[in-house]
C-alpha positions in Angstrom: -128.2 -22.5 -108.2 -124.4 -22.5 -107.7 -122.7 -21.1 -104.6 -121.9 -17.7 -106.3 -125.6 -17.3 -107.3 -126.8 -18.2 -103.8 -124.4 -15.7 -102.2 -125.5 -13.0 -104.6 -129.1 -13.6 -103.8 -128.4 -13.5 -100.0 -126.5 -10.3 -100.4 -129.5 -8.8 -102.2 -131.7 -9.7 -99.3 -129.4 -8.0 -96.8 -130.2 -4.6 -98.4 -133.0 -2.2 -97.5 -135.8 -2.4 -100.1 -137.6 0.9 -99.4 -141.3 1.5 -99.0 -143.8 -1.2 -99.6 -144.3 -4.7 -98.3 -141.1 -6.3 -97.0 -140.7 -10.0 -96.5 -139.7 -11.1 -93.0 -139.6 -14.0 -90.6 -140.5 -14.1 -86.9 -137.3 -14.6 -84.9 -138.7 -15.7 -81.6 -138.5 -19.0 -79.7 -141.7 -20.6 -81.1 -142.2 -23.6 -83.3 -144.2 -21.6 -85.8 -141.3 -19.4 -87.2 -143.9 -17.4 -89.2 -143.4 -15.7 -92.5 -144.3 -12.1 -92.2 -144.9 -9.0 -94.3 -143.9 -5.6 -93.0 -145.6 -2.6 -94.5 -143.3 0.4 -94.7 -144.0 4.0 -95.7 -141.5 6.9 -95.5 -139.1 4.6 -93.7 -141.6 3.8 -90.9 -143.3 0.5 -90.1 -147.1 0.8 -90.5 -148.1 -2.8 -90.1 -146.8 -6.3 -89.3 -148.9 -9.1 -90.7 -148.6 -12.8 -91.5 -147.7 -13.9 -95.0 -150.8 -15.5 -96.7 -148.6 -17.4 -99.1 -146.9 -19.4 -96.3 -148.8 -22.6 -95.8 -148.6 -22.6 -92.0 -148.7 -18.8 -91.3 -151.6 -18.5 -93.6 -151.8 -14.7 -93.2 -152.2 -14.6 -89.4 -149.8 -13.9 -86.6 -150.0 -14.5 -82.8 -151.1 -11.5 -80.7 -147.5 -11.0 -79.5 -145.8 -10.7 -82.9 -148.7 -8.8 -84.6 -147.6 -6.0 -82.2 -144.0 -6.2 -83.1 -143.9 -2.6 -84.3 -144.9 -1.5 -80.8 -141.9 -3.4 -79.5 -139.5 -1.9 -82.0 -140.7 1.6 -81.5 -141.0 1.3 -77.7 -140.1 4.4 -75.8 -137.7 2.3 -73.7 -135.6 1.2 -76.7 -131.9 1.5 -76.1 -130.4 3.7 -78.8 -126.9 4.4 -77.6 -124.2 2.5 -75.7 -124.3 2.9 -72.0 -121.8 2.7 -69.1 -122.7 1.9 -65.5 -122.2 4.6 -62.9 -124.2 3.2 -60.0 -124.2 0.0 -58.0 -124.7 -3.2 -60.0 -128.4 -3.9 -60.3 -129.4 -0.2 -59.7 -129.9 0.5 -63.4 -127.8 3.7 -63.4 -126.0 4.4 -66.6 -124.7 7.3 -68.8 -124.4 7.3 -72.6 -121.1 6.8 -74.2 -119.9 6.5 -77.8 -119.4 3.2 -79.7 -115.6 3.8 -79.7 -115.5 4.2 -76.0 -117.6 1.1 -75.5 -115.4 -1.0 -77.8 -112.2 0.3 -76.1 -113.6 -0.3 -72.6 -114.8 -3.8 -73.4 -111.7 -5.0 -75.3 -109.2 -3.6 -72.7 -110.9 -5.7 -70.1 -111.3 -8.8 -72.3 -107.6 -8.6 -73.4 -106.5 -8.4 -69.8 -108.5 -11.4 -68.9 -107.6 -13.3 -72.0 -103.9 -13.0 -71.3 -104.5 -14.6 -67.8 -107.0 -17.2 -68.9 -109.2 -17.2 -72.0 -111.7 -19.4 -70.1 -112.4 -16.5 -67.8 -114.5 -15.1 -70.6 -118.0 -16.6 -71.0 -120.8 -15.9 -73.6 -124.4 -16.3 -72.4 -127.1 -16.4 -75.1 -130.2 -18.3 -76.1 -133.1 -17.8 -78.4 -133.9 -14.1 -78.2 -133.5 -14.4 -81.9 -133.3 -17.8 -83.6 -131.7 -16.4 -86.7 -128.6 -18.1 -88.0 -126.8 -14.8 -88.5 -127.8 -12.7 -85.5 -127.9 -15.7 -83.2 -124.5 -17.5 -83.1 -123.3 -16.8 -86.6 -120.7 -14.1 -85.8 -120.8 -14.3 -82.0 -119.8 -18.0 -82.0 -116.9 -17.2 -84.3 -115.7 -14.5 -82.0 -115.8 -16.6 -78.8 -114.4 -19.7 -80.5 -111.4 -17.7 -81.9 -110.7 -16.4 -78.3 -110.9 -19.9 -76.9 -113.5 -18.6 -74.3 -115.5 -21.0 -72.1 -118.2 -22.8 -74.0 -121.8 -22.4 -73.0 -124.1 -25.4 -72.8 -127.4 -24.0 -74.0 -129.8 -26.2 -72.1 -132.4 -23.9 -70.6 -135.3 -24.9 -72.8 -135.1 -28.0 -75.0 -131.9 -30.0 -74.3 -133.5 -32.9 -72.4 -136.1 -33.5 -75.2 -133.5 -33.1 -77.9 -131.2 -35.6 -76.3 -134.2 -38.0 -75.8 -135.0 -37.8 -79.6 -131.4 -38.4 -80.5 -131.2 -41.5 -78.3 -134.2 -43.2 -79.9 -134.6 -41.5 -83.4 -131.0 -40.5 -84.1 -131.9 -36.8 -84.6 -134.4 -34.2 -83.6 -137.0 -35.4 -86.1 -140.6 -36.4 -86.2 -143.7 -36.3 -88.4 -144.6 -33.3 -90.6 -146.6 -31.0 -88.4 -148.7 -29.9 -91.5 -149.9 -33.5 -91.9 -151.5 -33.6 -88.4 -154.8 -32.3 -89.8 -155.3 -35.7 -91.4 -155.1 -37.6 -88.1 -158.2 -39.2 -86.6 -156.9 -39.1 -83.0 -154.5 -36.4 -81.7 -152.7 -36.5 -78.3 -151.5 -33.1 -77.2 -148.9 -34.1 -74.6 -147.3 -31.4 -72.4 -148.2 -28.7 -74.9 -150.5 -25.7 -75.0 -150.5 -24.9 -78.7 -153.0 -22.0 -78.4 -150.2 -20.2 -76.6 -147.0 -21.8 -78.0 -147.9 -23.1 -81.5 -150.9 -21.3 -82.7 -150.7 -22.3 -86.3 -150.4 -25.9 -85.4 -153.5 -25.4 -83.3 -155.3 -24.2 -86.5 -154.4 -27.6 -88.1 -155.6 -29.5 -85.0 -158.9 -27.5 -85.1 -159.4 -28.5 -88.7 -158.8 -32.1 -87.8 -161.4 -31.7 -85.0 -163.9 -30.3 -87.4 -163.3 -33.5 -89.5 -164.2 -35.6 -86.4 -160.7 -36.2 -85.0 -160.8 -36.9 -81.2 -158.4 -34.8 -79.1 -156.8 -36.0 -76.0 -154.8 -33.6 -73.7 -152.1 -34.8 -71.2 -151.3 -31.8 -69.0 -151.1 -31.2 -65.2 -153.6 -28.3 -65.5 -156.5 -27.2 -67.7 -154.7 -24.9 -70.2 -156.5 -22.9 -72.9 -155.9 -25.8 -75.3 -157.1 -28.5 -72.8 -160.4 -26.7 -72.6 -161.0 -27.4 -76.3 -160.1 -31.1 -76.2 -162.5 -34.0 -75.8 -160.5 -35.7 -73.0 -158.0 -34.6 -70.4 -155.5 -36.6 -68.3 -154.3 -34.3 -65.5 -151.2 -36.3 -64.5 -148.8 -35.3 -61.8 -145.9 -33.3 -63.3 -142.9 -35.5 -64.1 -144.7 -38.8 -64.4 -145.0 -38.9 -68.2 -142.7 -41.9 -68.7 -144.8 -43.9 -66.3 -147.9 -43.0 -68.3 -146.2 -44.0 -71.5 -145.2 -47.4 -70.1 -148.8 -47.9 -68.8 -150.1 -47.3 -72.3 -147.5 -49.7 -73.7 -148.6 -52.3 -71.2 -152.2 -52.1 -72.4 -151.2 -52.2 -76.1 -149.3 -55.4 -75.5 -151.9 -56.9 -73.2 -154.8 -56.3 -75.6 -153.1 -57.4 -78.8 -152.8 -53.9 -80.2 -149.1 -54.0 -81.2 -148.0 -53.8 -84.8 -145.7 -56.7 -84.6 -144.7 -56.6 -88.2 -143.5 -52.9 -87.9 -141.7 -53.7 -84.6 -139.9 -56.7 -86.1 -138.9 -54.9 -89.3 -138.1 -51.4 -88.3 -137.2 -51.3 -84.6 -134.7 -52.7 -82.1 -134.9 -53.3 -78.4 -138.6 -53.8 -78.3 -138.4 -57.0 -76.3 -136.6 -55.3 -73.4 -139.0 -52.3 -73.6 -142.1 -54.5 -73.5 -140.7 -56.5 -70.6 -140.4 -53.3 -68.7 -143.9 -52.3 -69.7 -145.2 -55.6 -68.3 -144.4 -54.3 -64.8 -146.3 -51.0 -65.4 -149.8 -52.5 -65.2 -152.5 -49.8 -65.4 -153.1 -49.6 -61.6 -149.4 -49.0 -61.0 -149.2 -46.3 -63.7 -152.4 -44.7 -62.5 -151.1 -44.5 -58.9 -147.7 -43.1 -60.0 -149.4 -40.5 -62.2 -152.2 -39.9 -59.7 -154.9 -40.2 -62.3 -157.9 -42.6 -62.7 -157.0 -46.0 -64.1 -160.0 -45.8 -66.5 -158.4 -42.8 -68.3 -155.3 -44.7 -69.1 -157.3 -47.7 -70.3 -159.4 -45.5 -72.5 -156.5 -43.6 -74.1 -154.5 -46.7 -74.7 -157.4 -48.5 -76.4 -158.3 -45.4 -78.5 -154.6 -45.0 -79.5 -154.2 -48.6 -80.4 -157.3 -48.9 -82.5 -157.4 -45.5 -84.3 -155.3 -45.0 -87.5 -153.8 -42.6 -88.1 -153.0 -41.2 -84.6 -150.6 -38.3 -83.9 -148.9 -37.2 -80.7 -147.7 -33.6 -80.4 -145.2 -33.4 -77.5 -143.8 -30.1 -76.3 -141.1 -29.0 -74.0 -143.2 -28.7 -70.9 -143.1 -32.4 -70.4 -139.3 -32.7 -70.3 -138.5 -30.0 -67.7 -138.0 -32.5 -64.9 -135.4 -35.0 -63.7 -136.5 -37.8 -66.1 -137.3 -35.5 -69.0 -135.1 -37.1 -71.6 -136.3 -40.6 -70.9 -139.9 -39.4 -70.8 -139.5 -38.3 -74.4 -138.0 -41.6 -75.3 -140.9 -43.5 -73.7 -143.5 -41.4 -75.4 -141.8 -41.6 -78.8 -141.9 -45.4 -78.5 -145.7 -45.5 -78.7 -146.1 -44.8 -82.4 -143.5 -47.5 -83.1 -145.4 -50.0 -81.0 -148.7 -49.2 -82.6 -147.4 -48.8 -86.2 -148.6 -45.2 -86.4 -145.4 -44.3 -88.3 -146.8 -46.1 -91.4 -149.2 -43.2 -92.0 -148.5 -39.7 -93.3 -150.7 -38.2 -90.5 -149.5 -40.7 -87.8 -146.5 -40.7 -85.5 -145.3 -38.1 -83.1 -143.3 -34.8 -83.2 -141.5 -32.8 -80.6 -139.1 -31.1 -82.9 -138.5 -30.9 -86.7 -135.1 -29.2 -86.4 -133.2 -32.4 -87.4 -134.6 -32.2 -90.9 -132.9 -28.9 -91.6 -129.8 -29.1 -93.8 -127.6 -27.4 -91.1 -124.0 -26.4 -91.3 -122.0 -24.6 -88.6 -122.3 -20.8 -88.9 -120.6 -20.4 -85.5 -117.5 -22.2 -86.9 -116.4 -24.4 -84.0 -113.4 -25.3 -86.1 -111.9 -22.0 -85.0 -111.1 -23.6 -81.6 -108.5 -25.8 -83.3 -107.0 -28.1 -80.7 -108.1 -26.1 -77.7 -110.8 -27.7 -75.5 -112.2 -25.0 -73.2 -114.4 -25.8 -70.3 -118.1 -25.9 -70.7 -120.5 -24.1 -68.3 -124.2 -25.1 -68.2 -126.5 -22.1 -68.6 -129.1 -23.7 -66.4 -126.7 -23.5 -63.5 -125.4 -20.0 -64.2 -126.0 -19.0 -60.6 -123.6 -21.5 -59.2 -121.1 -20.9 -62.0 -120.9 -17.2 -61.3 -120.5 -17.8 -57.5 -117.8 -20.5 -58.0 -114.4 -18.8 -57.4 -112.2 -21.9 -58.1 -111.8 -20.9 -61.8 -114.0 -17.8 -61.8 -115.9 -16.4 -64.7 -114.3 -12.9 -65.0 -116.2 -11.5 -68.0 -119.7 -12.3 -69.2 -121.1 -11.2 -72.5 -124.9 -11.6 -72.7 -126.9 -11.4 -75.9 -130.2 -12.8 -77.0 -131.1 -13.6 -73.4 -132.2 -12.2 -70.1 -130.7 -14.7 -67.6 -131.4 -12.6 -64.4 -135.2 -13.1 -65.2 -135.3 -16.5 -66.9 -132.6 -18.6 -65.3 -133.5 -20.8 -62.4 -132.8 -20.1 -58.7 -132.9 -16.3 -59.1 -131.4 -15.5 -55.7 -128.1 -17.2 -56.8 -128.2 -15.7 -60.3 -128.6 -12.2 -58.9 -125.8 -12.7 -56.4 -123.5 -13.9 -59.2 -124.4 -10.9 -61.5 -123.9 -8.5 -58.6 -120.2 -9.4 -58.2 -118.2 -6.2 -58.5 -115.2 -8.2 -60.0 -117.4 -9.6 -62.8 -117.2 -7.5 -66.0 -120.5 -7.8 -67.8 -121.5 -6.7 -71.3 -125.1 -6.9 -72.4 -126.4 -6.6 -75.9 -130.1 -5.6 -75.7 -133.1 -3.8 -77.0 -134.3 -2.7 -73.5 -132.9 -2.2 -70.0 -133.9 -5.6 -68.8 -133.3 -7.2 -65.4 -130.0 -8.4 -66.8 -129.0 -5.1 -68.3 -129.4 -3.5 -64.9 -126.3 -5.5 -63.8 -124.2 -4.7 -66.9 -121.0 -2.6 -66.9 -121.6 -1.8 -70.6 -124.9 -2.0 -72.5 -124.8 -2.2 -76.3 -128.0 -1.3 -78.2 -129.0 -4.1 -80.6 -131.3 -4.0 -83.6 -134.7 -5.8 -83.7 -135.8 -8.1 -86.4 -137.3 -5.2 -88.4 -133.8 -3.6 -88.7 -131.5 -6.4 -89.8 -131.1 -9.3 -92.1 -131.3 -13.0 -91.1 -132.1 -16.5 -92.3 -134.2 -19.0 -90.3 -135.0 -22.6 -89.9 -137.8 -23.9 -87.7 -138.3 -26.5 -85.1 -142.0 -26.8 -85.7 -142.2 -27.1 -89.4 -140.2 -27.9 -92.5 -139.5 -24.5 -94.1 -136.5 -22.2 -94.5 -137.2 -18.4 -94.3 -135.5 -15.1 -95.0 -135.8 -11.9 -93.1 -135.1 -8.7 -95.0 -134.4 -5.5 -93.0 -137.5 -3.3 -93.3 -136.2 -0.1 -91.7 -132.9 1.4 -90.8 -131.6 0.8 -87.3 -133.2 3.0 -84.7 -130.8 5.5 -83.1 -127.3 4.0 -82.9 -128.5 0.4 -82.6 -126.4 -2.2 -84.4 -127.0 -5.8 -85.3 -125.4 -8.5 -83.3 -123.2 -9.5 -86.3 -122.0 -5.9 -86.7 -121.3 -5.6 -83.0 -119.2 -8.8 -82.9 -117.3 -7.8 -86.1 -116.5 -4.5 -84.3 -115.4 -6.4 -81.2 -113.2 -8.5 -83.3 -111.5 -5.5 -84.9 -110.9 -3.9 -81.5 -109.6 -7.1 -79.9 -107.2 -7.6 -82.8 -105.8 -4.1 -82.0 -105.7 -4.9 -78.3 -104.0 -8.3 -78.6 -101.8 -7.7 -81.7 -100.8 -11.1 -83.0 -101.2 -12.9 -79.6 -104.4 -14.6 -80.6 -103.9 -16.0 -84.2 -107.4 -17.3 -84.7 -108.8 -13.8 -84.4 -107.2 -13.0 -87.7 -109.1 -15.8 -89.5 -111.1 -14.4 -92.5 -114.2 -16.1 -91.0 -114.4 -13.2 -88.5 -114.6 -10.7 -91.3 -117.5 -12.5 -93.1 -120.5 -10.3 -94.1 -124.0 -11.3 -93.2 -124.7 -12.9 -96.5 -121.6 -15.1 -96.2 -122.6 -16.2 -92.7 -126.1 -17.1 -94.0 -124.4 -19.1 -96.8 -122.3 -21.0 -94.3 -125.4 -21.8 -92.1 -126.8 -24.4 -94.5 -125.6 -27.3 -96.6 -126.9 -25.9 -99.9 -126.0 -29.2 -101.7 -128.2 -31.3 -99.5 -131.2 -33.2 -100.7 -133.5 -31.0 -98.6 -132.6 -27.9 -100.8 -132.7 -29.5 -104.2 -135.2 -28.9 -107.0 -136.7 -25.4 -106.9 -136.3 -24.9 -103.1 -133.6 -22.2 -103.3 -135.4 -20.4 -106.2 -138.6 -20.4 -104.2 -136.8 -19.1 -101.2 -135.3 -16.1 -103.0 -138.5 -15.4 -104.9 -141.0 -15.4 -102.0 -138.8 -15.4 -98.9 -139.7 -18.9 -97.7 -139.7 -22.5 -99.1 -140.4 -26.0 -97.9 -137.6 -28.5 -97.8 -137.6 -31.0 -100.6 -136.9 -33.8 -98.1 -138.8 -35.2 -96.4 -141.3 -35.0 -99.2 -144.7 -33.7 -98.5 -147.4 -36.3 -98.4 -145.0 -39.2 -97.7 -144.7 -41.0 -94.3 -141.0 -40.6 -93.7 -140.7 -43.6 -91.3 -143.1 -46.0 -92.9 -140.2 -48.3 -93.6 -137.9 -47.3 -90.8 -135.4 -44.8 -92.2 -134.7 -43.3 -88.8 -131.4 -41.5 -88.3 -129.9 -44.1 -86.0 -126.9 -46.1 -87.2 -129.1 -49.1 -88.3 -132.0 -46.8 -89.4 -134.3 -48.5 -86.8 -136.2 -46.9 -84.0 -134.3 -47.7 -80.8 -136.4 -48.7 -77.8 -133.2 -49.2 -76.0 -129.9 -47.4 -76.5 -126.8 -49.6 -76.1 -124.5 -46.6 -75.4 -126.2 -45.9 -72.1 -125.6 -47.4 -68.7 -129.4 -47.7 -68.5 -130.4 -48.6 -72.0 -134.1 -48.5 -71.4 -136.1 -45.3 -70.7 -136.2 -45.0 -66.9 -139.0 -43.7 -64.7 -137.4 -41.2 -62.3 -138.6 -39.3 -59.3 -138.2 -35.6 -59.4 -135.2 -33.9 -57.9 -137.3 -32.0 -55.3 -138.0 -35.2 -53.3 -141.6 -36.1 -53.0 -140.9 -37.4 -49.5 -140.7 -33.7 -48.4 -144.2 -33.4 -49.7 -145.3 -36.2 -47.4 -143.4 -34.6 -44.5 -145.5 -31.5 -45.1 -142.8 -28.9 -45.5 -143.5 -28.0 -49.1 -146.6 -30.0 -50.1 -147.4 -28.3 -53.4 -145.7 -28.8 -56.8 -145.5 -25.7 -58.9 -145.2 -25.5 -62.7 -144.5 -22.2 -64.5 -145.8 -22.3 -68.1 -145.7 -19.2 -70.2 -148.5 -16.6 -69.9 -150.5 -16.6 -73.1 -149.4 -13.2 -74.4 -145.8 -13.4 -73.2 -142.9 -15.3 -74.7 -140.1 -16.0 -72.2 -139.2 -12.4 -71.2 -139.1 -10.9 -74.7 -142.5 -9.1 -74.6 -142.5 -8.4 -70.9 -142.4 -4.7 -71.3 -144.8 -4.3 -74.2 -147.6 -2.2 -72.7 -150.6 -3.6 -74.7 -149.5 -7.2 -74.0 -149.0 -6.6 -70.3 -152.5 -5.2 -70.2 -153.8 -8.5 -71.6 -151.9 -10.8 -69.1 -152.2 -8.6 -66.0 -150.3 -9.3 -62.9 -148.6 -12.6 -62.2 -151.2 -15.1 -61.2 -151.2 -18.4 -59.3 -153.8 -21.0 -60.1 -154.6 -23.1 -57.0 -157.2 -25.8 -56.6 -160.1 -25.0 -54.2 -159.1 -27.9 -52.1 -155.6 -26.5 -51.6 -157.0 -23.0 -51.2 -159.4 -23.9 -48.4 -156.7 -25.7 -46.5 -154.7 -22.4 -46.5 -157.6 -20.0 -46.1 -156.8 -18.5 -49.4 -159.5 -16.6 -51.3 -159.8 -15.8 -54.9 -157.9 -12.5 -55.8 -155.8 -12.5 -52.6 -152.1 -11.8 -52.8 -150.2 -14.9 -51.9 -146.5 -15.8 -51.2 -145.1 -18.8 -52.9 -142.0 -20.1 -51.2 -139.5 -22.8 -50.5 -135.9 -23.0 -49.2 -134.6 -21.3 -52.3 -136.7 -18.1 -52.2 -140.2 -16.7 -52.5 -142.3 -14.6 -54.8 -145.7 -13.0 -54.8 -148.7 -13.6 -57.0 -152.5 -13.1 -57.2 -154.4 -16.3 -56.3 -156.9 -17.6 -58.8 -158.9 -20.3 -57.0 -160.0 -22.7 -59.8 -160.4 -26.3 -60.7 -158.2 -25.6 -63.7 -155.4 -26.6 -61.3 -155.3 -30.1 -60.1 -155.0 -30.8 -56.3 -151.4 -30.6 -55.1 -150.2 -28.6 -58.1 -150.2 -24.8 -58.4 -149.5 -23.0 -61.7 -147.4 -19.8 -61.7 -147.5 -18.1 -65.1 -144.2 -16.8 -66.4 -141.9 -15.1 -67.3 -142.4 -11.6 -65.9 -139.4 -9.3 -65.5 -138.4 -9.1 -61.8 -138.7 -5.4 -61.8 -142.3 -5.7 -63.0 -143.3 -8.4 -60.5 -144.8 -7.8 -57.1 -142.0 -7.3 -54.6 -139.4 -7.2 -57.5 -139.1 -11.0 -57.7 -140.5 -13.4 -60.3 -141.3 -17.1 -60.1 -137.7 -18.2 -60.7 -137.0 -17.4 -57.1 -138.2 -20.9 -56.2 -136.9 -23.0 -59.2 -133.9 -25.3 -59.0 -130.6 -25.5 -60.8 -130.8 -29.3 -60.8 -130.4 -30.9 -64.2 -132.2 -33.6 -66.3 -131.2 -37.2 -67.0 -130.1 -36.5 -70.5 -129.1 -33.3 -72.1 -128.3 -31.6 -68.8 -131.5 -29.5 -69.1 -133.3 -27.3 -66.7 -135.8 -28.8 -64.3 -138.2 -25.9 -63.8 -141.1 -28.2 -63.0 -139.2 -30.2 -60.3 -140.2 -27.7 -57.7 -142.0 -28.1 -54.4 -143.4 -25.0 -52.6 -145.8 -23.9 -50.0 -148.3 -21.0 -50.5 -149.7 -18.7 -47.8 -151.7 -15.4 -47.8 -149.3 -12.5 -48.1 -151.3 -10.2 -45.9 -150.9 -12.6 -43.0 -147.1 -12.2 -43.1 -147.0 -8.5 -43.5 -146.1 -8.4 -47.2 
């Protein structure tokens, strides 16, 4: 198909179809990126179901998204623009018109822009992962203004950087091929919660006698269904990987031919591994040495073997290097030779991406960058202050680390804050202006995934509810209003890219001439709403003969661009010595509750009923030492803050580690504070990512302290 034909097809998909089954795509921050079918009658959604024709979705959706209609029709939906009338954080607003909203916003932005464009900051993440409603038009608007740039690091940047340093891009094995593996290592992942359709593939492999190993600090729902479990101390993944590499080398289990032909830096890596004898790795990880020996031997002798990493294992000081160390294992053992062998953290690097956000609109300007994972400090820094904050596709007051500082920053009366939202979230409570946004059922988008190799379309199923508008429409409106406010002062605002329709943005989001979209891919996409990339080809091991995305197409055990070329084993930022001193002797991790997804479903009544109140898993040994009984209210605290939870005394937690499920809205948490009251703004080794799991706390019975 030529460009004109593709654009025409995209434009057709932007239009309401009417009653019947409407093809859609799940927009949420999940590797599955499911294909959906929305049943509509008389302009109302009757059902949201998985598409049976999509190979991974296979007709089923997770519990969360199957209730998407409940979310879209929620009685708390924002349906008109709102203006703050009370104190910031009080949640007091009155309705206003869209014209008044645009005028108010652009008057303030124009005033700030004339002083310093960098005083304006966008804050967004993966509330929708669509290329149009994500950064497609929003990015153009902020780039044209020359606003401060946002480093979007809160979830995956450490792991992504780690992949790029050793593989060249965020690439890995085909997740759909994992069902052919004979041994599967689930490392820092809980796919029952966060990758349910991959879990179906893993279960099929298990039925065909594959052996499942789980590496996780606690007994998650997925761990319970694996054959073996290594409950390592959080943040010690690189040491475990080196310990496995040591045994592979010691016992003659290396694929020396693969290493010689298709990798570089192996000698240095293996010399480092020599120092990580099993007893040392076991002591560092605080696990039995026999477990490391057993896993290494099984991994080195079973072909094909697959490793599924996920982002939980990179949320600590050494997260990027931990990913590098784990990704080295299939290169050492020659697992990349096999279609169902290798490892995968992300598949996003396979996508034929372009730049819908149009960074070229910056021209020669080089605005400062602000890391979203340290937004609390950024908002409180008055040396070059953030004067205006526009939040969309995110709820930073709830999800960003070190909530006390985040709330203090958002509470600044001199900070002008605009929030695009579906609901009055914790962040929206601090807004000066709230703009009602459409949900996925009400707008068009196009999606790529980071957990499979498909491109998907989302057609609007219903008209926008109330006065809600799509993100792309809102930013087109802001562009028009800013042009009027600034006249010709900001030339890039007059670029035609800021007038692009949704179909044009979707066109510019992908390289349609790439090998990945050749053959019948585009025709399949427009016929059925989803299509698998043509490259890498299904049923072919993409790295059997190297072909990594590094400059020499080899796997890089070491990266010569780094001061420390080898993956390095690092201690956590929250110093373990303080644990020995006894001040904060427990390490806390905060994985997602099974039926929540970040904060997106935090107010859906049926899902909240399933997850209940915020819980804290604590090992009996740690509970007895603190006279904590099952079901008691407990206070989790450190020098940064505290929050309340209900204790679940269980051996699902390992000694010395407590598990606080997340992310509940503050306003729906006991005492009005969620688990991010104790997390840190410290950043990872590579990718400057968030270190949510580098967190030491103490726990005590809340009743004893009068809470």
